[in-house]
Structures are given as structure tokens and as C-alpha cells.
C-alpha positions as CSV (number, residue, x, y, z in Angstrom):
1,M,-16.3,-3.9,3.4
2,A,-14.2,-5.2,-0.3
3,R,-10.8,-4.4,0.9
4,D,-7.9,-7.4,1.0
5,H,-4.4,-5.6,2.2
6,S,-3.0,-9.4,2.4
7,T,-3.2,-9.7,-1.5
8,R,-0.2,-7.2,-2.5
9,R,1.6,-10.3,-0.5
10,N,0.1,-13.2,-1.2
11,L,1.0,-13.0,-4.6
12,L,4.8,-13.9,-4.3
13,T,4.2,-16.9,-3.5
14,A,1.5,-17.4,-5.4
15,T,4.2,-16.4,-8.6
16,G,6.6,-18.9,-7.3
17,A,9.1,-16.4,-5.4
18,A,12.0,-17.7,-3.2
19,T,10.9,-18.1,0.3
20,T,13.7,-15.0,1.1
21,V,11.2,-12.7,-0.2
22,A,7.6,-14.2,-0.5
23,L,5.8,-11.8,1.5
24,A,2.6,-12.6,4.1
25,G,-0.4,-14.2,3.6
26,C,1.0,-17.3,2.2
27,I,1.6,-20.0,4.7
28,G,-1.3,-20.7,6.4
29,S,-3.1,-20.0,10.0
30,L,0.1,-20.4,12.6
31,T,0.3,-19.5,16.0
32,G,3.5,-19.0,18.2
33,G,3.7,-17.3,21.4
34,G,3.3,-18.4,24.8
35,S,0.0,-20.6,26.1
36,G,-1.2,-18.3,28.8
37,G,-4.4,-16.9,29.1
38,G,-7.1,-14.1,30.0
39,S,-5.6,-10.8,30.5
40,N,-1.8,-12.0,30.8
41,E,-2.0,-13.5,26.7
42,I,-1.7,-10.6,24.0
43,K,-3.7,-12.0,20.9
44,Y,-1.9,-10.6,17.8
45,L,-3.0,-10.7,14.3
46,S,-0.9,-10.2,11.3
47,D,-0.4,-11.0,7.8
48,R,3.8,-10.8,7.8
49,G,4.1,-14.3,7.6
50,D,6.7,-13.7,5.3
51,S,8.3,-12.1,8.8
52,R,7.3,-15.1,10.7
53,Q,10.8,-15.8,12.1
54,V,12.0,-12.5,12.9
55,I,8.5,-11.2,14.6
56,D,8.8,-14.9,16.6
57,D,12.1,-13.7,17.7
58,I,11.2,-10.3,18.9
59,I,8.0,-11.9,20.6
60,S,10.4,-14.0,22.5
61,E,12.9,-11.7,23.6
62,F,9.6,-9.5,25.2
63,E,8.0,-12.5,26.6
64,D,11.8,-12.9,28.2
65,Q,11.5,-9.8,30.3
66,S,7.4,-9.6,30.3
67,D,4.8,-11.1,32.6
68,Y,3.0,-11.3,29.1
69,T,3.0,-13.9,26.5
70,V,1.9,-13.1,23.0
71,D,0.3,-15.5,20.8
72,V,0.3,-14.1,17.1
73,T,-2.1,-15.6,14.4
74,Y,-1.2,-14.9,10.8
75,T,-3.4,-14.7,8.0
76,S,-4.2,-17.6,5.7
77,K,-3.6,-17.2,1.8
78,G,-6.9,-15.9,0.2
79,T,-7.9,-14.6,3.6
80,S,-7.6,-10.8,4.1
81,T,-7.0,-9.2,7.3
82,D,-10.1,-8.0,7.6
83,E,-11.9,-11.2,7.5
84,Q,-9.8,-13.0,9.7
85,L,-10.5,-10.1,12.3
86,Q,-14.2,-10.2,11.9
87,R,-13.7,-14.5,12.8
88,M,-11.8,-13.6,15.5
89,R,-14.6,-11.3,16.9
90,A,-17.6,-13.3,16.1
91,A,-15.9,-16.1,18.2
92,G,-15.5,-13.9,21.1
93,N,-12.5,-14.1,20.8
94,P,-11.0,-10.5,19.2
95,P,-6.9,-9.5,18.7
96,D,-5.7,-7.0,21.1
97,I,-3.3,-6.3,18.4
98,V,-3.8,-5.9,14.3
99,F,-1.2,-5.3,11.8
100,D,-3.3,-2.6,9.4
101,T,-3.2,0.7,7.4
102,S,-3.0,3.7,8.6
103,A,-6.3,4.2,7.1
104,D,-7.9,0.9,8.3
105,A,-6.1,2.3,12.2
106,Y,-8.7,5.6,10.7
107,R,-11.7,4.0,10.5
108,Y,-11.3,1.6,13.6
109,Q,-10.8,4.6,16.0
110,R,-14.0,6.1,14.1
111,D,-15.6,3.0,15.4
112,G,-14.6,3.2,18.9
113,K,-12.6,0.4,18.5
114,A,-8.7,1.5,18.4
115,A,-6.7,2.1,22.0
116,Q,-4.8,5.3,22.3
117,V,-1.0,4.6,21.7
118,S,0.5,8.0,22.1
119,D,3.5,7.1,24.5
120,V,4.2,4.5,22.2
121,V,4.6,7.6,18.8
122,Q,5.2,10.8,20.3
123,G,8.5,12.2,21.3
124,T,10.1,9.1,19.3
125,G,10.2,10.5,15.6
126,L,7.9,8.2,14.1
127,P,5.4,9.6,12.2
128,D,1.9,9.8,13.9
129,P,-0.4,9.8,10.5
130,V,-3.9,8.9,13.5
131,N,-4.2,11.6,15.5
132,V,-7.3,12.3,16.7
133,D,-7.7,15.5,19.3
134,G,-3.9,14.9,20.4
135,E,-4.4,11.1,21.0
136,S,-2.2,8.9,18.5
137,Y,-4.1,5.4,17.4
138,F,-1.4,4.2,14.8
139,V,2.1,2.7,15.2
140,P,3.8,3.0,11.9
141,T,6.3,0.1,10.6
142,M,7.1,0.5,7.5
143,V,6.1,2.7,4.2
144,E,5.7,1.0,1.1
145,P,5.4,3.7,-2.3
146,L,3.8,2.9,-5.2
147,M,6.2,2.7,-8.3
148,G,6.7,1.6,-11.6
149,W,8.7,-0.8,-13.5
150,Y,9.3,-0.4,-17.6
151,R,11.3,-2.2,-19.8
152,N,14.7,-0.3,-21.1
153,D,15.4,-2.8,-23.9
154,L,12.4,-1.7,-25.2
155,Y,11.9,2.2,-24.0
156,E,14.7,4.1,-25.2
157,E,14.4,5.9,-22.3
158,N,12.6,6.6,-18.9
159,P,9.4,8.4,-20.6
160,T,8.2,10.2,-17.9
161,T,5.4,12.5,-19.0
162,W,2.0,11.6,-20.1
163,E,3.2,12.9,-23.6
164,T,6.2,10.8,-24.0
165,W,4.3,7.5,-22.3
166,Q,1.5,7.8,-24.8
167,T,4.2,7.4,-27.9
168,E,6.1,5.3,-26.4
169,A,3.4,2.9,-25.9
170,Q,2.0,3.7,-28.6
171,R,5.0,2.9,-30.8
172,L,5.6,-0.6,-28.6
173,T,2.5,-1.6,-28.9
174,E,2.8,-1.1,-32.5
175,E,5.7,-2.7,-33.6
176,E,7.2,-4.5,-31.0
177,D,4.4,-7.4,-30.3
178,I,4.0,-6.1,-27.0
179,N,1.4,-4.1,-25.0
180,G,2.8,-0.8,-23.8
181,Y,1.3,-0.2,-20.5
182,V,-0.8,-1.1,-18.1
183,V,-4.0,0.5,-17.3
184,Q,-5.8,-1.1,-14.5
185,S,-9.6,-0.8,-13.5
186,G,-12.2,-2.4,-11.5
187,Q,-12.4,-3.0,-7.8
188,T,-9.0,-3.7,-6.5
189,N,-6.5,-2.3,-4.2
190,N,-4.0,-2.0,-7.5
191,A,-6.8,-0.1,-9.4
192,D,-7.7,2.1,-7.2
193,T,-4.3,2.9,-6.1
194,M,-3.3,4.0,-9.5
195,V,-6.3,5.7,-10.5
196,T,-5.6,7.9,-7.7
197,Q,-2.0,8.4,-8.2
198,T,-2.9,9.3,-12.0
199,L,-5.4,12.1,-10.8
200,W,-2.8,13.6,-8.2
201,Q,-0.3,13.7,-11.2
202,N,-2.5,16.2,-12.9
203,D,-3.2,18.2,-9.3
204,V,-6.8,16.9,-9.5
205,N,-7.6,17.7,-5.7
206,I,-10.4,15.3,-5.1
207,Y,-10.9,16.4,-1.2
208,D,-10.9,19.6,0.3
209,G,-11.6,20.5,3.9
210,P,-10.7,19.3,7.9
211,A,-10.8,16.5,9.0
212,D,-14.4,16.6,10.7
213,D,-16.0,18.4,7.3
214,I,-14.5,16.9,4.3
215,Q,-15.9,17.5,1.2
216,V,-15.7,16.2,-2.1
217,T,-14.3,18.4,-5.1
218,I,-13.3,16.4,-8.1
219,D,-15.8,17.7,-10.0
220,D,-15.5,21.7,-8.6
221,G,-14.0,23.7,-11.5
222,E,-10.3,23.3,-12.6
223,N,-10.5,19.8,-10.5
224,R,-13.1,19.1,-13.1
225,Q,-11.2,19.8,-15.8
226,A,-8.0,18.8,-14.8
227,A,-9.9,14.8,-13.8
228,V,-11.9,15.0,-17.3
229,E,-8.5,15.1,-18.9
230,T,-7.0,12.3,-16.6
231,Y,-9.6,10.1,-17.8
232,E,-9.0,11.1,-21.5
233,W,-5.8,10.0,-20.7
234,L,-6.0,6.8,-19.6
235,Q,-9.0,6.3,-22.4
236,T,-6.4,6.6,-24.4
237,M,-3.3,4.5,-22.9
238,S,-5.8,1.6,-22.3
239,Q,-5.4,1.2,-26.4
240,Y,-2.1,0.1,-26.0
241,A,-2.9,-2.0,-23.0
242,P,-3.7,-5.5,-22.5
243,N,-7.4,-6.1,-20.3
244,G,-6.5,-5.1,-16.9
245,S,-10.3,-4.8,-16.0
246,G,-10.4,-6.6,-12.1
247,W,-6.6,-7.1,-11.9
248,E,-4.9,-7.4,-8.5
249,W,-1.0,-6.7,-7.7
250,G,-0.1,-9.8,-9.0
251,D,-1.5,-9.8,-12.5
252,A,0.2,-6.7,-13.5
253,I,3.1,-8.0,-12.1
254,A,2.6,-11.2,-14.2
255,A,1.9,-9.4,-17.8
256,L,5.5,-8.2,-17.2
257,Q,6.8,-11.7,-16.1
258,Q,4.7,-13.2,-19.2
259,E,6.3,-10.1,-21.5
260,N,2.5,-9.2,-22.0
261,A,3.1,-5.6,-21.3
262,A,6.4,-3.5,-21.4
263,A,5.4,-1.5,-18.1
264,A,3.4,-1.9,-15.3
265,M,2.5,0.6,-11.8
266,S,3.0,-1.5,-8.8
267,V,4.2,-1.0,-5.0
268,G,7.8,-0.6,-4.6
269,G,10.4,-3.3,-5.8
270,L,7.5,-5.9,-5.6
271,P,7.5,-7.0,-9.5
272,V,11.1,-7.1,-9.5
273,L,11.5,-9.6,-6.5
274,T,9.0,-11.2,-7.9
275,I,10.3,-11.5,-11.2
276,Q,13.9,-12.7,-10.0
277,A,12.7,-15.7,-8.5
278,N,10.6,-16.7,-11.6
279,R,12.3,-15.1,-14.7
280,P,15.9,-13.7,-13.4
281,D,16.6,-13.2,-17.1
282,L,14.6,-10.3,-17.2
283,V,15.6,-8.2,-14.0
284,E,18.1,-6.4,-15.9
285,K,15.8,-5.3,-18.3
286,L,13.7,-3.6,-15.8
287,S,14.0,-0.2,-14.2
288,P,12.0,1.8,-11.9
289,T,9.7,4.6,-12.5
290,A,7.9,7.5,-11.0
291,F,4.1,8.0,-12.4
292,P,3.5,9.2,-15.4
293,V,3.0,13.5,-15.1
294,P,1.7,15.8,-17.6
295,D,4.0,17.6,-19.5
296,G,5.3,20.8,-17.1
297,K,3.5,19.2,-14.1
298,S,5.5,17.8,-11.2
299,Q,5.9,15.0,-8.3
300,D,3.9,16.5,-5.8
301,K,2.2,14.0,-3.8
302,W,2.8,10.1,-4.1
303,W,1.0,7.5,-2.9
304,A,2.9,5.5,-0.2
305,Y,1.1,2.7,2.1
306,M,2.0,3.3,6.1
307,E,1.2,0.2,7.9
308,G,1.9,-1.0,11.4
309,H,0.2,-1.4,14.7
310,V,-3.0,-0.6,15.8
311,V,-3.6,-1.8,19.5
312,W,-7.8,-3.3,19.4
313,N,-9.5,-2.3,22.6
314,D,-12.1,-4.9,23.0
315,G,-9.4,-7.2,23.8
316,D,-8.4,-8.6,27.0
317,A,-5.0,-7.2,27.1
318,T,-4.9,-4.0,25.7
319,E,-2.5,-2.6,28.6
320,G,0.2,-5.3,27.6
321,A,-0.3,-4.4,23.9
322,R,0.6,-1.1,24.2
323,E,4.0,-2.5,25.7
324,F,4.5,-5.1,23.1
325,V,4.4,-2.5,20.2
326,D,6.3,-0.1,22.0
327,F,8.9,-3.0,22.8
328,F,8.6,-4.2,18.8
329,S,9.2,-0.8,17.2
330,D,12.6,-0.1,19.8
331,S,13.7,-3.7,19.2
332,D,17.1,-4.8,17.5
333,R,15.6,-6.8,15.0
334,F,13.1,-4.2,13.4
335,M,15.2,-3.4,10.7
336,D,15.7,-7.4,10.0
337,F,12.0,-6.9,9.7
338,I,12.0,-4.3,7.8
339,L,14.4,-6.3,5.3
340,S,12.3,-9.6,4.8
341,A,11.3,-7.8,2.5
342,P,13.6,-5.0,1.2
343,L,13.1,-2.7,-2.0
344,F,9.0,-3.5,-1.2
345,Q,8.9,-1.9,2.1
346,F,11.2,1.1,3.8
347,P,11.7,1.9,7.2
348,P,8.9,5.1,8.3
349,T,11.5,7.6,9.0
350,R,14.2,9.1,7.1
351,E,16.7,8.2,10.1
352,G,16.0,4.4,9.2
353,L,16.2,4.9,5.7
354,D,19.6,6.3,5.4
355,S,20.8,3.7,8.2
356,D,23.8,1.2,7.6
357,A,21.5,-1.8,7.4
358,V,19.0,-0.5,4.9
359,Q,22.3,0.6,2.8
360,N,24.2,-2.3,3.3
361,N,21.6,-4.9,2.6
362,E,22.1,-6.7,-0.3
363,T,19.3,-7.0,-2.3
364,I,19.1,-2.9,-1.7
365,Q,22.5,-2.5,-3.1
366,Q,21.6,-4.6,-6.4
367,H,19.1,-2.0,-6.9
368,P,20.5,1.6,-6.5
369,D,18.0,3.2,-8.7
370,V,15.3,2.1,-6.5
371,M,16.6,3.5,-3.8
372,E,17.4,6.9,-5.8
373,L,14.0,7.2,-6.3
374,V,12.4,6.6,-3.0
375,R,15.5,9.3,-1.2
376,D,14.7,11.6,-4.2
377,N,11.1,11.7,-3.1
378,W,10.5,11.0,0.5
379,D,8.8,14.1,1.0
380,A,6.3,13.9,-1.7
381,F,4.9,10.6,0.4
382,T,1.8,10.6,1.5
383,T,-1.2,7.8,2.4
384,V,-4.3,8.3,0.9
385,L,-5.4,9.2,4.7
386,A,-3.7,12.3,5.0
387,T,-5.8,13.7,2.0
388,G,-7.7,16.4,4.1
389,R,-7.3,20.3,4.3
390,D,-3.0,20.6,5.4
391,G,-2.8,16.8,5.4
392,A,-5.5,16.4,7.7
393,P,-7.1,12.6,8.3
394,N,-10.0,12.1,5.6
395,I,-12.2,9.4,6.8
396,V,-13.8,9.6,3.2
397,A,-10.8,8.9,1.2
398,A,-10.3,5.7,3.8
399,D,-13.6,4.5,3.2
400,A,-13.6,5.1,-0.9
401,Y,-10.0,3.0,-0.6
402,G,-12.1,-0.1,1.5
403,Q,-14.6,0.1,-1.2
404,Q,-11.9,0.7,-4.2
405,L,-14.5,3.5,-5.8
406,L,-11.8,5.0,-7.7
407,G,-10.4,1.5,-9.6
408,Q,-14.5,1.2,-10.0
409,S,-14.3,4.5,-11.7
410,A,-11.7,3.6,-14.4
411,D,-14.4,0.0,-14.9
412,Q,-17.3,2.8,-15.8
413,L,-14.8,4.5,-18.2
414,L,-13.0,1.5,-19.9
415,V,-16.2,-1.0,-19.7
416,G,-19.0,0.5,-18.9
417,G,-18.8,3.2,-21.5
418,R,-19.3,6.2,-19.5
419,S,-17.4,9.5,-21.0
420,P,-14.3,10.9,-19.2
421,A,-17.0,13.4,-18.0
422,E,-19.5,11.2,-17.0
423,T,-17.0,9.3,-15.4
424,V,-16.1,11.7,-13.1
425,D,-19.3,13.1,-12.4
426,W,-20.0,9.3,-11.3
427,V,-17.4,9.1,-8.6
428,A,-18.0,12.1,-7.5
429,S,-21.5,11.3,-6.3
430,E,-20.3,8.3,-4.8
431,L,-17.7,9.5,-2.7
432,R,-20.3,11.7,-2.2
433,G,-22.3,9.1,-0.8
434,L,-19.7,8.4,1.9
435,Q,-19.5,11.6,3.7
436,G,-22.2,10.6,6.3
């Protein structure tokens, strides 16, 4: 599979961000915890190297009151969680816990690799996005919503609508010697999220049906018309954008930082955290924004990554792994873990979002407009997994994200020369190929 969930975290160190906000996967492969073996040793795979000190503290607290030890492996720079997971499995040393997205947790469950964690999730107030036949297979720890940033010294106000964004992006591109907007395309997480969310903004229902019978509907009736209109808008906006083919999160952020673009979509406060460490003079010129919506449409569905713990049932310490992920979520240091990258990642519950720890965080207090955007749209946040009928888990969407098919569709349009209508036909055919 082509997914690389560590990429959006790796970029901060790669662009020189301060260690206080450097995200995971940047410090090499590290191990911590005890040296116990067999079923008393819990093997934990994580790409959250940015939070290593907090994680180590939680592990120490757990080991003090448990018969288990925890050995944690952090993914190294340039290595995805999936790659490291496959290496460990090939070596006959599978992890007991994997830190990953809810979409991947559902895929693991489908493949018979995820152990149920119902006692950890149900009745605790945590979201339960990977619930299959009444059992839970994923313990959420954080939410990371998509979010755009624009130059408030160049845009006179937040453009908000497709029509205004197009007019303003054209003006900036022609008059200010700076690209007005970044349009990503290609087989990257960045492009895939951007294209999917842009389709959602125009009320395109890409899928429908219950979890056990997901149907592809992007090319049906009104969905098809709206999808064509969406690709037409992306095609138009690409005239006012730098070449974004194959760009990941860091590339789009670099375009903002290098003043090669006046607006770009990303994840949460990731751009401003990166730029604050490299171009602090630009920070006050950046304002957050939601994805553009067509005139008359509303913000109904907002892609937010949900990440957390999966207990991997091929390991040797499944029961200990359940105990640890329960302890982790209930730890006094849990909010410290969340706030190791404030603005980028948020608590998994509204209660956590409104907590004193979040509201009193210094970085968050410096960006009240981000928190206002998050609070105002909290109920619209959804994972790409929850896109079946009535929010049912959607394995086709999870697999499409794994292969970044929606991002590839933009490449078909902008690089491959397909028309918007032909692009809709292409992506619909590719999605149906995943239905199994």
C-alpha cells in the first residue's frame, strides 16, 4: 500500500521547526521501557516521536503499577508506520499496539489483525469510530482537522466562497507576483484529503450504503453534476497556483513560507507552527480558514483525522496491551501528550477541547481564531472512514485513502489532460475496483 501517515509529521523537523513543535518520525528508531520478554513485554509501535518524553513518562507510570513492561519503537524519518509494521511482522516480532488512524484500524479489523478494545472505549465518553458488530477496535487519542491558511495582508478578507476565492486568487496572481492558491494533485495524502474535502464542499456524496454494502455514487445523477462542477473549479484554480503535483504537506507549507503562494490547505495549525520556527515575521500575516464552499452551500462535513491506538492481535501480550491503552487514555499526562503539538492536534472529545489545559495553553492562546474555527465546526468534523450511510464505517473509502485515489484523480485532470467529466468517470471506475 502507498500510504505514509508519518509524512505530515516528519516535515516539521525537515523544515527546521523548533523541537517543541517538531512532530513525530524525526528522531530515528528509538526504544524505551523495560527489557522483559515473552508475554510480559508489550511491544508498542508509534510515530509520535515528538511526544517521546510524555510517552516515556506514561510508560514509567504504567510499569510501576503493572506486571508488564513496554518496549516502544518510534518510526524513523522517512519510514511510515505501515513500513515499520511490515518489517516487524517479517522479523517475527509483531507489535502489540500500533498508533494509527481510524481508517487503518478498520482495515486491520477487516483483515483479522485487530483485537477488540470495547472495555477501553465503550462507556468512557470516547468516540467509537471502529465499531463492528457491537465491539470496538480503536481507542481514539486525538483529532486533526483539515484547515487552510491565507495571507491576510494580501487577501482583503477571508474569501470563503468558491467564487470569491477564484476572483481574489486571480487578482493576486496577476497583480502581486504571488500564486493565489495551492491546488495539490497526485498520489499523496495531502492531495487526497484536499480533493475529497473539495467534493464534500459541493455536497458530492461519493459513497452510499451500509457498512457491508458500500456503493460508489460519485457519478450518479446530481452527484455526477456536482462532481464535474468541482473538478471544473479545481481546474480553474490551478491557473493561479504553483505546480502542486506530488506535493505532500511540507511542500504546500513551504510554498507559503517561501512566499510562492498566498493560501494553502493543510492540517490544523501545522503551517503556522512550521512557519513560526522559520519565518516568524510571516506568522501575523497568516489567518486560518475553512475550505472554500460554493456560494449558498454550508460547511456540512469536515475531514478530520482521528488517530489513536490499535491493539494488534498477532502480538504476545494482547491483554497487557489492552491494559496499557486504557491506562494511557486515563493518564494524568494525557493532555500533555495532546498539547505536545498544540493547534495541530486536538483532544478526541468536546470536553477535552473545552478543558482548562487546552484553554490555558500558551500557543493556543496566541491563535484564538484557530480555536474559534475548531469550536464552531466541531460537530461537522468526520473521518473519511465514517462515510457510509448515516456515518457507517466505509472500507471502500478507507482503501481509497490508502491508495490516494482522489488525489490521483486531480492528476488525471491537471496533468493527464482528462476533462472534468472524464475525471469523474475515471475515479468512479477506480473506486468501484475497490468494492471487492
